[in-house]
C-alpha positions in Angstrom: -16.9 144.9 187.7 -19.6 143.1 189.7 -17.8 144.1 192.9 -18.1 147.8 192.0 -21.9 147.4 191.4 -22.2 145.5 194.6 -20.3 148.1 196.6 -22.6 150.8 195.2 -25.6 148.8 196.2 -26.6 148.2 192.6 -27.4 144.5 193.2 -29.5 143.9 190.1 -26.7 145.1 187.9 -24.2 142.9 189.8 -26.4 139.9 189.5 -26.9 140.4 185.8 -23.2 140.7 185.3 -22.5 137.5 187.4 -25.2 135.6 185.6 -23.4 136.1 182.3 -20.1 134.7 183.6 -19.5 131.4 181.9 -18.2 128.9 184.5 -17.2 126.2 182.0 -17.8 123.6 184.7 -14.8 125.0 186.5 -15.4 124.8 190.2 -13.2 127.7 191.2 -15.2 130.1 189.0 -18.5 128.7 190.3 -17.3 129.2 193.9 -16.4 132.8 193.2 -19.7 133.6 191.4 -21.8 131.7 194.0 -20.0 133.5 196.8 -20.7 136.9 195.3 -24.4 136.1 194.6 -24.8 134.7 198.1 -23.4 138.0 199.5 -25.9 139.9 197.4 -28.8 137.6 198.5 -27.9 138.2 202.2 -27.8 141.9 201.7 -31.3 141.7 200.1 -32.6 139.6 202.9 -33.1 136.6 200.6 -31.9 134.1 203.2 -33.1 130.9 201.7 -31.4 131.8 198.3 -28.2 132.7 200.1 -28.3 129.5 202.0 -28.5 127.5 198.8 -25.7 129.5 197.1 -23.4 129.1 200.1 -24.2 125.4 200.3 -22.9 125.2 196.7 -19.7 127.0 197.8 -19.1 124.7 200.7 -19.7 121.6 198.5 -17.5 122.5 195.7 -14.7 124.0 197.8 -14.8 121.0 200.1 -14.5 118.6 197.2 -11.0 119.9 196.5 -10.0 120.6 200.1 -10.0 124.4 199.9 -10.6 125.1 203.6 -10.5 128.9 203.2 -13.4 128.9 200.8 -15.2 126.3 202.9 -14.9 128.6 205.9 -16.2 131.5 203.8 -19.1 129.5 202.6 -19.9 128.3 206.1 -19.9 131.9 207.3 -22.4 132.9 204.7 -24.5 129.8 205.3 -24.5 130.5 209.0 -25.7 134.1 208.5 -28.4 132.9 206.1 -29.6 130.3 208.7 -29.7 133.0 211.3 -31.7 135.2 209.0 -34.1 132.3 208.5 -34.6 132.1 212.3 -32.7 128.8 212.5 -30.4 130.1 215.2 -29.3 126.9 216.8 -28.1 125.6 213.4 -26.6 129.0 212.6 -24.5 128.9 215.8 -23.1 125.5 215.0 -22.2 126.5 211.4 -20.7 129.8 212.4 -18.6 128.0 215.1 -17.2 125.7 212.5 -16.5 128.7 210.1 -14.6 130.4 212.9 -12.6 127.3 213.7 -11.7 126.7 210.0 -10.8 130.3 209.4 -8.4 130.3 212.3 -7.0 127.0 211.1 -6.1 128.4 207.7 -4.5 131.5 209.3 -7.3 134.0 208.7 -7.5 135.1 212.4 -9.2 138.4 211.6 -12.0 136.7 209.8 -12.3 134.2 212.6 -12.6 137.0 215.1 -15.2 138.7 212.9 -17.2 135.4 212.8 -16.9 135.0 216.6 -18.4 138.5 216.9 -21.4 137.5 214.8 -21.7 134.3 216.9 -21.6 136.3 220.1 -24.4 138.6 218.9 -26.4 135.6 217.8 -25.9 134.0 221.2 -26.9 137.1 223.0 -30.0 137.5 220.8 -31.0 133.9 221.5 -30.5 134.5 225.3 -32.7 137.6 225.1 -35.4 135.7 223.3 -35.3 132.9 225.8 -35.5 135.3 228.7 -38.4 137.2 227.1 -40.2 133.8 226.7 -39.7 132.9 230.3 -40.9 136.4 231.5 -44.0 136.3 229.4 -44.9 132.7 230.5 -44.5 133.6 234.2 -46.6 136.7 233.9 -49.4 135.0 232.0 
């Protein structure tokens, strides 16, 4: 049900529903809930919160070797870092997410992540070029 609310852009309702989900200390449930909450936080522009949620996903999924969920968590973490202006870190995290996604057979996700990485790299290059242009004109 939270996915329906999320798809409709009703993030508050989705968050309230997810907050009521008992995880019982079961990592897989916590990973799913944290992933959904992280996605909502990204859509709201709450990058620091998304970063923490995806960090949780990476930590828990990594503890049992679930590389598909680690890749998903790294993707979200990379997007959150980019949103926080930490583009160099974001690029490194997104590269790892793409590598892991490809490694677990999720080539479409890997390509999507590479697209995000390409846009991030282009934006960083534009910022660098603008900085050089303004310093040479000043």
